[in-house]
MIBATI-798142 format. One record per residue (C-alpha): residue number from 1; residue in one letter; x, y, z. Coordinates in steps of 0.02 Angstrom, whole numbers, plus 32768, in hexadecimal, padded with zeros to 4 digits. Each point is the difference from the previous one (the first is absolute). Example, Ala and Ser with C-alpha at 12.3 -4.5 7.8 and 13.67 -1.06 7.14 Angstrom:
<1; 'A'; <8267; 7F1F; 8186>>;
<2; 'S'; <8045; 80AC; 7FDF>>;
//
This chain:
<1; 'X'; <2416; 5E06; F912>>;
<2; 'X'; <804F; 809C; 8049>>;
<3; 'X'; <7FB4; 800E; 80A8>>;
<4; 'X'; <8085; 8064; 8052>>;
<5; 'X'; <808F; 8071; 7FD0>>;
<6; 'X'; <8072; 7F79; 8041>>;
<7; 'X'; <7FC7; 7F8F; 7F70>>;
<8; 'X'; <8027; 808C; 7F80>>;
<9; 'X'; <80AC; 8015; 8053>>;
<10; 'X'; <801E; 7F43; 7FF1>>;
<11; 'X'; <7FCF; 7FFF; 7F48>>;
<12; 'X'; <8073; 8098; 7FE0>>;
<13; 'X'; <808F; 7FAB; 805D>>;
<14; 'X'; <7FE1; 7F5C; 7F9A>>;
<15; 'X'; <8004; 8062; 7F5C>>;
<16; 'X'; <809E; 805B; 8037>>;
<17; 'X'; <8056; 7F5E; 8032>>;
<18; 'X'; <7FCE; 7FB0; 7F58>>;
<19; 'X'; <8042; 809A; 7FA5>>;
<20; 'X'; <80A2; 8001; 8065>>;
<21; 'X'; <8015; 7F44; 7FE0>>;
<22; 'X'; <7FEC; 8017; 7F44>>;
<23; 'X'; <807E; 8091; 8006>>;
<24; 'X'; <807C; 7F98; 8064>>;
<25; 'X'; <7FEF; 7F6D; 7F8D>>;
<26; 'X'; <8019; 8077; 7F67>>;
<27; 'X'; <8099; 804B; 8054>>;
<28; 'X'; <8048; 7F53; 802C>>;
<29; 'X'; <7FE3; 7FC9; 7F4A>>;
<30; 'X'; <805C; 8098; 7FB6>>;
<31; 'X'; <808D; 7FED; 807F>>;
<32; 'X'; <800F; 7F4B; 7FCD>>;
<33; 'X'; <8005; 8032; 7F49>>;
<34; 'X'; <8088; 8082; 8026>>;
<35; 'X'; <8066; 7F7B; 805A>>;
<36; 'X'; <7FE7; 7F8A; 7F6E>>;
<37; 'X'; <803C; 8086; 7F83>>;
<38; 'X'; <8096; 8020; 8071>>;
<39; 'X'; <8026; 7F46; 8003>>;
<40; 'X'; <7FF3; 7FF6; 7F41>>;
<41; 'X'; <8073; 8094; 7FED>>;
<42; 'X'; <8082; 7FAF; 8071>>;
<43; 'X'; <7FEE; 7F5F; 7FA4>>;
<44; 'X'; <801D; 8057; 7F58>>;
<45; 'X'; <8095; 8060; 8045>>;
<46; 'X'; <804C; 7F5A; 803C>>;
<47; 'X'; <7FEA; 7FB4; 7F54>>;
<48; 'X'; <804B; 8099; 7FAC>>;
<49; 'X'; <8093; 8004; 8079>>;
<50; 'X'; <8019; 7F43; 7FE1>>;
<51; 'X'; <8003; 8025; 7F43>>;
<52; 'X'; <807D; 808C; 801A>>;
<53; 'X'; <806A; 7F8F; 8069>>;
<54; 'X'; <7FFC; 7F7D; 7F78>>;
<55; 'X'; <8032; 807C; 7F7A>>;
<56; 'X'; <8090; 803F; 806A>>;
<57; 'X'; <803A; 7F4D; 8020>>;
<58; 'X'; <7FF3; 7FD9; 7F44>>;
<59; 'X'; <805F; 809F; 7FD8>>;
<60; 'X'; <8085; 7FD7; 807E>>;
<61; 'X'; <8016; 7F54; 7FB7>>;
<62; 'X'; <800D; 8043; 7F4F>>;
<63; 'X'; <8083; 807E; 8038>>;
<64; 'X'; <8062; 7F7B; 805A>>;
<65; 'X'; <7FFE; 7F8E; 7F66>>;
<66; 'X'; <802B; 808F; 7F8E>>;
<67; 'X'; <8099; 802F; 8065>>;
<68; 'X'; <804A; 7F57; 7FD7>>;
<69; 'X'; <7FE9; 8027; 7F46>>;
<70; 'X'; <803F; 80B2; 8018>>;
<71; 'X'; <80B5; 7FC4; 8010>>;
<72; 'X'; <7FF1; 7F9B; 7F60>>;
<73; 'X'; <7FB0; 8095; 7FA9>>;
<74; 'X'; <808D; 8072; 8041>>;
<75; 'X'; <8087; 7F86; 7FC2>>;
<76; 'X'; <7FA9; 7FF6; 7F55>>;
<77; 'X'; <7FFA; 80BC; 7FF3>>;
<78; 'X'; <80BE; 800A; 802B>>;
<79; 'X'; <8026; 7F7E; 7F7A>>;
<80; 'X'; <7F93; 8060; 7F83>>;
<81; 'X'; <805B; 80A2; 8027>>;
<82; 'X'; <80AA; 7FAB; 7FEE>>;
<83; 'X'; <7FCB; 7FB3; 7F57>>;
<84; 'X'; <7FC3; 80AC; 7FC8>>;
<85; 'X'; <80A3; 8052; 8035>>;
<86; 'X'; <8066; 7F7D; 7FA4>>;
<87; 'X'; <7F99; 8012; 7F66>>;
<88; 'X'; <8009; 80BC; 8004>>;
<89; 'X'; <80BA; 7FF1; 8024>>;
<90; 'X'; <801B; 7F8E; 7F6A>>;
<91; 'X'; <7FA2; 807B; 7F8E>>;
<92; 'X'; <8065; 8095; 803A>>;
<93; 'X'; <80A3; 7F98; 7FF2>>;
<94; 'X'; <7FD4; 7FCF; 7F4D>>;
<95; 'X'; <7FD6; 80B1; 7FD4>>;
<96; 'X'; <80A7; 803C; 804C>>;
<97; 'X'; <805C; 7F7C; 7FA0>>;
<98; 'X'; <7FAE; 8035; 7F5F>>;
<99; 'X'; <8025; 80B9; 801D>>;
<100; 'X'; <80B4; 7FD7; 8032>>;
<101; 'X'; <8018; 7F8E; 7F6E>>;
<102; 'X'; <7FAF; 8082; 7F8D>>;
<103; 'X'; <806A; 8088; 804C>>;
<104; 'X'; <809F; 7F97; 7FF2>>;
<105; 'X'; <7FD3; 7FD5; 7F4D>>;
<106; 'X'; <7FF0; 80B8; 7FD7>>;
<107; 'X'; <80A2; 8023; 8059>>;
<108; 'X'; <8057; 7F75; 7F96>>;
<109; 'X'; <7FB9; 804F; 7F64>>;
<110; 'X'; <8044; 80A7; 802E>>;
<111; 'X'; <80AB; 7FB8; 802B>>;
<112; 'X'; <8003; 7FA5; 7F59>>;
<113; 'X'; <7FD4; 80A2; 7FA5>>;
<114; 'X'; <808C; 805A; 8058>>;
<115; 'X'; <807B; 7F77; 7FD3>>;
<116; 'X'; <7FCB; 8003; 7F4C>>;
<117; 'X'; <8012; 80BE; 7FF8>>;
<118; 'X'; <80AF; 7FF8; 8049>>;
<119; 'X'; <803A; 7F87; 7F7C>>;
//
């Protein structure tokens, strides 16, 4: 089988080529897996960015729709404040009338007492 050293060299070269081929195939496989993972990462990032874009669009639409209601809410709050002021104003006016009338009633009583004392 091995008659000359050239035959041994050829067998060594063949084994080396087979080993190198296996190594290259293994390296190509891992390189392809790395590229595949990179592709999957980019795909997931696109999906996430798409979802974020949808959330931003939805939020923008909700804000745009709520601004139309904001004017109505503001008018309602103004009206509520006016009603509260009027209600508070009526209460204080009634209290002032009561104290004035009570004060004037006491003043009348004192005047009547003075008049009766003079007579």
